[in-house]
C-alpha positions in Angstrom: -24.0 -68.6 7.2 -26.4 -70.1 9.7 -24.3 -73.3 10.2 -21.0 -71.5 10.8 -22.5 -69.2 13.4 -24.5 -71.8 15.3 -23.3 -73.0 18.7 -21.6 -76.3 19.4 -21.0 -78.3 22.6 -17.9 -80.4 23.4 -18.5 -81.8 26.9 -18.6 -78.8 29.2 -17.3 -76.4 26.5 -20.0 -74.4 24.7 -18.7 -72.7 21.6 -20.6 -69.7 20.4 -19.9 -70.6 16.7 -18.0 -73.2 14.7 -14.8 -71.2 14.1 -11.6 -72.3 15.9 -8.1 -70.9 15.7 -5.8 -73.9 15.7 -2.4 -74.0 17.4 -0.2 -72.0 15.0 3.3 -70.8 15.9 3.8 -67.2 16.6 7.2 -67.5 18.3 6.4 -64.3 20.1 8.1 -65.9 23.1 11.3 -65.0 24.8 14.3 -67.3 24.6 13.6 -68.5 28.1 10.0 -69.3 27.2 8.6 -66.2 28.9 5.2 -64.9 27.7 5.4 -61.1 26.8 2.8 -58.4 26.5 3.0 -58.9 22.7 2.2 -62.6 23.1 -0.8 -61.8 25.2 -2.1 -59.0 22.9 -1.6 -61.4 19.9 -4.0 -63.9 21.4 -6.4 -61.3 22.8 -7.0 -59.9 19.4 -7.7 -63.3 17.9 -10.2 -64.0 20.7 -11.8 -60.6 20.4 -12.2 -61.1 16.6 -15.0 -63.6 17.2 -13.4 -67.1 17.0 -15.3 -69.4 19.4 -12.2 -71.2 20.5 -8.5 -70.2 20.3 -5.6 -72.5 20.8 -2.4 -71.3 22.3 0.4 -72.4 20.1 2.1 -75.8 20.7 3.6 -75.9 24.2 6.6 -78.2 24.7 6.2 -80.9 27.4 9.9 -81.4 27.8 13.1 -79.3 27.3 14.4 -81.6 24.5 11.0 -81.3 22.8 11.2 -77.7 21.6 11.7 -76.8 18.0 12.9 -73.3 18.7 14.1 -71.1 21.6 11.0 -69.1 20.9 8.5 -71.9 21.3 6.0 -71.8 24.2 6.6 -74.3 27.0 4.7 -76.1 29.7 7.2 -78.5 31.2 7.7 -76.5 34.4 5.3 -74.9 36.9 6.9 -71.5 36.4 5.4 -71.3 32.9 1.9 -71.5 34.3 1.7 -67.8 35.2 2.4 -66.6 31.6 0.0 -69.1 30.1 -2.6 -68.1 32.6 -2.5 -64.6 31.3 -3.1 -65.8 27.7 -6.1 -68.0 28.9 -7.6 -65.2 30.8 -7.6 -62.6 28.0 -9.1 -65.2 25.7 -11.9 -65.9 28.2 -12.4 -62.2 28.8 -13.0 -61.7 25.1 -15.6 -64.5 25.0 -13.5 -67.3 23.5 -12.9 -70.7 24.8 -9.1 -70.9 25.8 -7.5 -74.1 24.5 -3.9 -75.3 24.4 -1.9 -77.8 22.4 0.8 -80.0 24.1 3.6 -81.1 22.0 7.0 -82.8 21.6 9.2 -82.3 18.5 10.9 -85.6 18.7 13.4 -85.8 15.8 12.0 -82.6 14.2 14.4 -80.3 16.0 18.1 -79.6 16.0 20.9 -80.4 18.5 21.8 -76.7 18.2 18.5 -75.8 19.8 18.2 -78.5 22.5 21.9 -79.0 23.2 21.6 -82.8 22.9 20.8 -85.4 20.3 17.0 -85.3 19.3 15.0 -88.3 20.4 12.8 -90.4 18.1 11.1 -93.8 18.0 13.9 -95.2 15.7 17.3 -94.2 14.5 15.8 -92.6 11.4 16.9 -88.9 11.0 14.5 -86.1 10.2 14.1 -85.6 6.4 14.1 -81.8 6.9 16.9 -81.4 9.6 20.3 -83.0 9.4 21.8 -84.9 12.3 21.6 -88.2 14.1 18.8 -89.0 16.5 18.6 -91.1 19.6 15.9 -93.9 19.7 13.8 -93.7 22.9 14.1 -96.6 25.4 11.0 -98.0 27.0 11.8 -96.1 30.2 12.3 -92.9 28.1 8.9 -93.4 26.5 7.2 -93.9 29.9 8.9 -90.8 31.2 7.4 -88.8 28.3 4.0 -90.2 28.9 4.2 -88.9 32.5 5.4 -85.5 31.2 2.4 -85.2 28.9 0.2 -85.8 31.9 2.1 -83.3 34.0 1.7 -80.7 31.3 -2.0 -81.4 31.1 -2.3 -80.6 34.8 -0.5 -77.4 34.3 -2.8 -76.5 31.4 -5.8 -76.9 33.6 -4.1 -74.8 36.3 -3.4 -72.1 33.7 -7.1 -71.9 33.0 -7.4 -73.6 29.6 -10.7 -75.4 29.0 -9.6 -77.9 26.3 -6.3 -79.7 25.7 -5.1 -81.0 22.4 -2.4 -83.6 22.0 -0.3 -82.8 18.9 -0.1 -86.1 17.1 0.5 -84.7 13.6 3.0 -83.0 11.3 6.0 -85.3 11.8 6.4 -84.5 15.5 7.1 -87.2 18.1 3.6 -88.6 18.6 3.2 -88.7 14.8 6.6 -90.3 14.4 5.4 -93.2 16.6 2.1 -93.5 14.7 3.7 -93.8 11.2 5.7 -96.7 9.7 7.5 -94.0 7.7 9.4 -93.0 10.9 8.8 -95.9 13.3 10.8 -99.0 12.6 10.6 -100.5 16.1 10.1 -104.2 16.6 8.9 -104.0 20.3 5.5 -103.2 21.7 5.7 -99.6 20.4 6.2 -100.5 16.8 5.2 -102.9 14.1 1.4 -103.2 13.5 -1.1 -100.4 13.9 -1.8 -101.2 17.5 1.9 -101.1 18.4 2.5 -97.8 16.6 -0.6 -96.3 18.3 0.5 -97.5 21.8 2.5 -94.3 22.7 -0.4 -92.0 21.7 -2.9 -94.3 23.5 -0.9 -94.2 26.7 -0.6 -90.4 26.5 -4.4 -90.0 26.0 -5.1 -92.3 29.0 -2.6 -90.4 31.2 -4.0 -87.0 30.2 -7.6 -88.3 30.8 -6.6 -89.6 34.3 -5.1 -86.2 35.2 -7.9 -84.0 34.0 -11.0 -86.1 34.8 -13.9 -87.4 32.8 -15.6 -84.1 32.1 -12.6 -82.2 30.6 -12.5 -82.2 26.8 -9.5 -83.6 25.0 -8.7 -83.2 21.4 -6.2 -85.1 19.2 -4.5 -83.7 16.1 -3.7 -86.2 13.5 -2.1 -86.2 10.0 -4.7 -88.3 8.3 -2.5 -88.5 5.2 1.3 -88.2 5.0 1.8 -88.6 1.3 5.0 -90.6 1.7 5.9 -94.3 1.3 4.6 -96.3 4.3 3.0 -93.1 5.6 -0.3 -92.9 7.4 -3.5 -93.1 5.3 -7.0 -92.2 6.1 -7.9 -95.9 6.6 -5.0 -96.2 9.1 -6.0 -93.0 10.8 -9.5 -94.4 11.3 -8.0 -97.5 12.9 -5.8 -95.4 15.2 -8.6 -93.1 16.2 -10.8 -96.0 17.2 -8.1 -96.9 19.8 -7.7 -93.3 20.9 -11.5 -92.7 21.3 -11.6 -95.7 23.7 -8.6 -94.2 25.5 -10.5 -90.9 26.0 -10.4 -88.3 23.2 -13.5 -86.3 22.5 -12.7 -84.5 19.3 -10.1 -84.9 16.5 -8.5 -82.2 14.4 -7.8 -83.7 10.9 -4.7 -82.4 9.3 -2.1 -83.9 6.9 1.6 -84.0 6.1 4.8 -84.7 8.0 8.4 -83.5 8.0 9.0 -84.8 4.5 5.8 -83.2 3.1 5.4 -79.8 4.7 3.4 -78.4 1.8 0.5 -80.5 3.2 0.9 -79.0 6.7 0.9 -75.3 5.5 -0.6 -75.4 2.1 0.7 -72.8 -0.5 -1.5 -71.0 -2.9 -1.1 -73.8 -5.5 -3.4 -76.0 -3.4 -7.2 -75.8 -3.3 -9.1 -74.2 -0.5 -10.2 -76.7 2.1 -8.1 -79.4 0.5 -8.1 -81.6 3.6 -11.8 -81.4 4.4 -12.7 -84.6 2.6 -10.4 -86.5 5.0 -12.2 -84.9 8.0 -15.5 -86.0 6.4 -14.3 -89.6 6.0 -13.2 -89.8 9.7 -16.4 -88.2 10.9 -18.6 -90.6 8.9 -16.6 -93.6 9.9 -16.3 -92.9 13.6 -19.1 -90.3 14.5 -16.6 -88.4 16.6 -16.7 -84.6 16.5 -14.2 -83.4 13.9 -12.3 -80.2 13.2 -11.4 -79.5 9.6 -8.2 -77.6 8.8 -6.1 -76.7 5.8 -6.4 -73.6 3.6 -9.8 -72.5 5.0 -9.5 -68.7 4.5 -13.1 -67.9 3.4 -16.1 -67.9 5.7 -18.3 -69.1 2.8 -16.0 -72.1 2.3 -16.2 -72.7 6.0 -20.0 -72.6 6.0 -20.0 -75.2 3.2 -17.8 -77.6 5.2 -20.2 -77.5 8.1 -23.3 -77.6 5.9 -22.1 -80.6 4.0 -21.4 -82.5 7.1 -17.6 -82.9 6.6 -16.8 -81.4 10.0 -18.4 -80.0 13.1 -15.8 -77.2 13.5 -13.5 -75.4 11.1 -10.0 -74.3 12.0 -8.9 -71.0 10.5 -5.2 -70.4 11.3 -3.4 -68.3 8.8 -6.8 -66.6 8.0 -6.9 -65.3 11.6 -3.3 -64.2 11.4 -4.2 -62.1 8.4 -7.4 -60.8 9.9 -8.3 -61.6 13.5 -11.7 -60.0 13.0 -12.6 -62.4 10.2 -15.4 -64.1 12.2 -16.9 -60.9 13.4 -16.9 -59.3 9.9 -18.3 -62.5 8.4 -21.2 -62.6 10.9 -22.0 -58.9 10.2 -21.9 -59.5 6.4 -18.8 -57.3 5.8 -17.1 -59.9 3.6 -15.4 -57.2 1.5 -13.7 -55.9 4.5 -12.0 -59.2 5.4 -8.2 -59.1 4.9 -8.0 -62.5 3.3 -5.0 -64.8 3.7 -3.5 -65.4 0.2 -1.6 -68.5 1.2 1.8 -67.0 0.4 3.3 -68.7 3.5 5.2 -65.5 4.5 4.1 -66.4 8.0 5.9 -69.7 8.0 8.9 -68.5 6.1 9.4 -65.6 8.5 9.4 -68.1 11.4 12.1 -70.2 9.7 14.2 -67.3 8.6 13.6 -64.6 11.3 12.4 -66.6 14.3 9.2 -64.6 14.5 5.9 -64.6 12.6 5.1 -61.9 10.0 2.4 -61.6 7.4 2.4 -60.1 3.9 -1.1 -58.8 4.0 -1.2 -57.8 7.7 1.9 -55.8 8.8 0.4 -55.6 12.4 1.0 -59.3 13.0 3.4 -59.7 15.9 3.5 -55.9 16.3 -0.1 -55.5 17.6 0.8 -53.2 20.5 3.3 -51.0 18.8 1.1 -50.6 15.7 -2.2 -49.9 17.4 -4.1 -47.1 15.7 -3.9 -43.6 17.4 -5.6 -40.4 16.1 -3.3 -37.9 14.4 -2.3 -35.0 16.7 -2.7 -32.6 13.8 -4.8 -33.1 10.7 -2.7 -32.8 7.5 -3.4 -32.8 3.8 -1.6 -35.9 2.5 -0.9 -36.5 -1.2 -0.1 -40.1 -2.1 1.3 -40.7 -5.6 0.8 -44.3 -6.7 -2.0 -46.8 -6.1 0.0 -49.9 -5.7 0.1 -52.0 -2.4 2.3 -49.5 -0.5 0.4 -46.4 -1.7 -3.0 -47.9 -0.9 -1.9 -49.0 2.5 -0.4 -45.7 3.6 -3.4 -43.9 2.2 -6.1 -45.7 4.2 -4.0 -45.9 7.4 -3.3 -42.1 7.3 -7.0 -41.4 6.6 -8.1 -43.7 9.4 -6.0 -41.6 11.8 -7.8 -38.5 10.6 -5.7 -37.0 7.8 -7.2 -35.6 4.6 -5.7 -38.0 2.0 -5.7 -37.7 -1.8 -4.4 -40.7 -3.8 -3.3 -40.2 -7.4 -2.9 -43.2 -9.8 -1.9 -42.8 -13.4 -3.7 -45.9 -14.5 -7.4 -46.5 -14.6 -7.3 -49.0 -11.8 -5.8 -49.5 -8.3 -3.4 -52.2 -7.3 -0.3 -51.5 -9.2 1.9 -54.6 -9.9 -0.4 -56.7 -7.7 -2.9 -56.7 -10.6 -0.3 -58.2 -12.9 0.8 -60.5 -10.1 -2.7 -61.9 -9.8 -3.0 -63.2 -13.4 -1.7 -66.7 -12.9 -4.4 -69.1 -11.9 -2.8 -69.9 -8.5 -2.4 -66.3 -7.6 -5.9 -65.0 -8.3 -6.5 -64.6 -4.5 -4.2 -61.6 -4.6 -7.3 -59.8 -6.0 -8.8 -60.2 -2.5 -5.9 -58.2 -1.1 -6.6 -55.4 -3.7 -10.3 -55.6 -2.8 -9.6 -55.2 0.9 -7.3 -52.2 0.3 -10.0 -50.6 -1.9 -12.7 -51.2 0.7 -10.5 -49.5 3.3 -9.9 -46.6 0.9 -13.6 -46.1 0.6 -14.4 -46.7 4.3 -12.0 -44.0 5.5 -12.8 -41.4 2.8 -9.6 -41.3 0.8 -10.1 -39.1 -2.3 -9.1 -41.2 -5.3 -7.9 -39.7 -8.6 -7.5 -42.3 -11.3 -6.0 -41.7 -14.8 -4.1 -38.9 -13.1 -0.4 -38.7 -13.8 1.2 -36.4 -11.2 3.6 -33.6 -12.3 5.3 -31.0 -10.2 2.5 -28.6 -11.3 -0.1 -31.0 -9.8 1.7 -31.0 -6.5 2.0 -27.2 -6.5 -1.7 -26.9 -7.3 -2.7 -29.3 -4.5 -0.2 -27.8 -2.0 -0.2 -30.7 0.4 1.4 -30.8 3.8 3.0 -34.1 3.0 3.8 -35.9 -0.3 4.3 -39.7 -0.3 5.8 -41.2 -3.4 4.8 -44.8 -4.0 5.6 -44.6 -7.7 7.1 -48.1 -7.9 9.8 -49.2 -10.2 10.7 -49.7 -13.9 11.9 -53.0 -15.4 15.7 -53.2 -15.6 17.3 -54.3 -18.9 20.7 -55.8 -19.1 23.1 -53.8 -21.3 23.6 -56.4 -24.0 23.5 -56.3 -27.7 20.0 -56.7 -29.3 18.1 -56.0 -26.1 15.9 -53.6 -28.1 14.9 -56.3 -30.7 11.3 -57.1 -31.2 11.7 -60.6 -29.7 12.2 -59.0 -26.3 8.9 -58.4 -24.6 8.2 -56.9 -21.1 6.7 -58.9 -18.3 3.5 -56.9 -18.7 3.2 -58.3 -22.2 2.9 -61.8 -20.7 1.0 -61.4 -17.4 -1.7 -59.2 -18.9 -4.8 -61.4 -18.5 -4.6 -62.8 -22.1 -3.4 -66.2 -23.1 0.1 -65.8 -24.6 0.5 -67.3 -28.0 2.6 -70.5 -28.0 6.2 -69.6 -29.0 9.7 -70.8 -28.2 10.5 -68.7 -25.2 13.5 -67.8 -23.1 13.1 -66.2 -19.7 16.1 -64.3 -18.5 16.1 -64.5 -14.7 15.0 -67.4 -12.6 13.8 -65.6 -9.5 10.2 -65.6 -8.3 9.0 -63.5 -11.2 11.0 -65.5 -13.8 9.5 -68.7 -12.5 6.0 -67.3 -12.6 6.4 -66.1 -16.2 8.0 -69.4 -17.2 5.2 -71.5 -15.7 2.6 -69.2 -17.2 4.1 -69.5 -20.7 4.6 -73.3 -20.4 1.0 -73.8 -19.2 -0.1 -72.1 -22.4 1.9 -74.3 -24.7 5.2 -72.5 -25.0 8.5 -74.4 -24.8 10.4 -72.5 -22.1 14.0 -72.2 -21.0 15.0 -70.2 -17.9 18.4 -68.7 -17.9 19.7 -67.8 -14.4 23.1 -66.4 -13.4 22.9 -67.9 -9.9 23.3 -71.6 -9.0 19.7 -72.1 -8.0 16.3 -71.4 -9.6 13.6 -69.7 -7.4 16.2 -68.7 -4.9 13.9 -66.3 -2.9 10.7 -68.3 -3.3 9.1 -69.5 0.0 10.4 -73.1 0.4 7.0 -74.9 0.2 5.9 -72.8 -2.7 9.2 -73.4 -4.4 8.9 -77.2 -4.1 5.5 -77.1 -5.9 6.7 -74.6 -8.4 9.7 -76.7 -9.4 7.6 -79.8 -9.6 5.1 -78.2 -11.9 7.7 -76.6 -14.1 9.4 -80.0 -14.5 6.0 -81.5 -15.4 5.7 -78.8 -18.1 9.3 -79.6 -19.3 10.7 -76.2 -18.5 14.5 -76.3 -19.1 16.7 -74.8 -16.4 20.1 -73.2 -17.2 21.8 -72.0 -14.0 25.1 -70.2 -13.6 24.5 -68.9 -17.1 24.2 -65.3 -18.4 22.7 -63.6 -21.4 25.3 -62.4 -23.9 23.2 -61.0 -26.7 19.8 -61.2 -28.5 19.8 -62.1 -32.2 17.3 -62.9 -34.9 14.9 -65.4 -33.2 17.6 -66.6 -30.8 19.7 -65.6 -27.8 23.3 -66.4 -27.1 24.1 -67.3 -23.5 27.4 -68.1 -21.7 28.0 -70.6 -18.8 30.4 -70.1 -16.0 33.2 -71.7 -18.0 32.8 -69.2 -20.7 31.1 -71.6 -23.2 28.5 -70.0 -25.4 25.3 -71.7 -26.5 22.6 -70.5 -29.0 19.0 -70.9 -27.9 16.2 -70.6 -30.3 13.8 -67.9 -29.1 10.8 -66.4 -30.8 10.2 -64.6 -27.5 12.6 -63.3 -24.8 11.3 -62.1 -21.4 13.6 -60.2 -19.2 12.9 -60.7 -15.4 16.3 -59.7 -13.9 14.9 -57.0 -11.6 13.7 -53.4 -11.5 15.1 -50.0 -10.8 13.4 -47.3 -8.7 11.2 -44.9 -10.5 12.5 -41.6 -9.0 11.8 -39.2 -11.8 9.1 -37.3 -9.9 11.3 -37.2 -6.8 14.0 -35.4 -8.6 11.6 -32.9 -10.0 10.0 -32.2 -6.5 13.1 -31.9 -4.5 13.7 -28.2 -5.2 10.1 -27.3 -4.3 10.5 -27.7 -0.5 7.6 -30.1 0.2 7.9 -32.7 2.9 8.5 -35.9 0.9 8.5 -39.5 1.8 9.1 -42.6 -0.3 7.9 -46.1 0.2 7.9 -49.4 -1.7 9.8 -50.0 -5.0 10.5 -46.3 -5.6 12.8 -46.4 -2.6 14.3 -49.8 -3.4 12.7 -52.6 -5.5 11.6 -55.3 -3.1 8.4 -57.1 -2.3 4.7 -56.3 -1.8 5.2 -57.3 1.8 7.9 -54.6 2.3 5.7 -51.9 0.5 2.7 -52.7 2.7 4.7 -52.7 5.9 6.4 -49.4 5.0 3.0 -47.9 4.2 1.6 -49.1 7.5 4.5 -47.6 9.5 4.5 -44.3 7.6 0.7 -44.0 7.8 1.0 -44.2 11.6 3.9 -41.7 11.8 2.6 -38.7 9.9 
């Protein structure tokens, strides 16, 4: 990876390699905008992991421009102190400290900012309900000054590069795009008019920071909406902005109506935006940063090598593993905890107001989950080699415990193996690979093809027993459920192409959707029967959008608020909420209505007096994220 780890110069900033962590929300910020020790440690670790430049997340330039009470802010001098601490730890770890300045525009809520959101035009945000207030000329000029004030604060805080956020449906992007800008004055209309606000911001920032200070601009080169920005328009806009004073451009995509292009789910290809960066670089010759589903250092190397970009932005990849750059440089690719594009990070921000990660339970908890040696070495027996069992095993072993892992199958990974069968989920294998590499690195004793009985535990005589035995499929108590037409999920997601048959999937949750899509893509007509009003209720929102689109393309039929009544000869009988029955032809019936804890071994071990802990589905059927987190917590607590 000689290109990826070669230095690069942007004005007075010399980057040690080509890896940049872009501005990506952590929301590890207090309600009043205060920076905490957790915030600082979050950024310190990303800088220490080897990224040449790390952006602090988007900092609001004005109170009405925040998207959340937990957003970072830079609109007052009293925020400088906290931001200074972030910049200093980045610099101390050898990374260039950068910051993104930002205004949400219409992409916020009156509940958050206690007033009507502002926008170029009276067009409401597609993603957030509520009216918006079009900015006056004076209001626009005031914001231009606020961007300049914020740039001065960024310099005072010790940042060495400033990026103006002009993408993703936020205020600057709203002015740039005819999709959101319907003005007929000098700040709307043609390309020059729509670019005027961004141009004035760039000029103001340049005047405040001087000629030698590097300025970046983040643009959505494609918006994928009617009247949205295209690459050709982006090039025209950037010509104006280069003259105004920008030095580098980060090429992204999407807006508030197409968020799947902002934070691409696993359905999308790796580096799916890099061609747009290449087009802009070739047309303008300006240094470019590529972003978008770049989670693999080999993919990043190819982007640089092929001339599509000068720098690569790895965002979610550095949330998943802050040491990705260092491990890649040292050739330890199998030890990288790869982002699987599940978008848990984004979904947790929307639902919980803080960032979390499926593969990295330490994210946002870096200080509280730091590794500490065990005070007393214990013999630990882990039963079950799924995601929770693997995680607790290597974490406990890393702390110094003598860990023995027992798995009844001939392979490790548990239900993650079945979950990686669909073409868009194969990257889950990377997570299994990472867990296995840690098992080997920290000396966990693995016993495969080894079903544990009470006699096994008595023979091993461990100090601690951890049950990660998972769950068993739940079957509804209906007539005919034991007929041959009914097949388990493992009979579908088994690595073999399922024969085309008329299929009914009972349960429209995430697993039901996955099974239905898998069957439909192999030629089976599929109907999903779901008792709730909505299909894919717990799917991450951007993933659900693409899931539903693809299932509709494959003509999957959806029956909501409908329940299974009975299974008969090559058919099922279902009932809707009014009590009407319908017969569906079904050569194959797949039940995906949930699992029940597998506690058989627990009940056998209880009388024996061992210290027993349970994690994952054997405690309560949930997600791989919950199992991995519980394993991380328990492994640190033993």
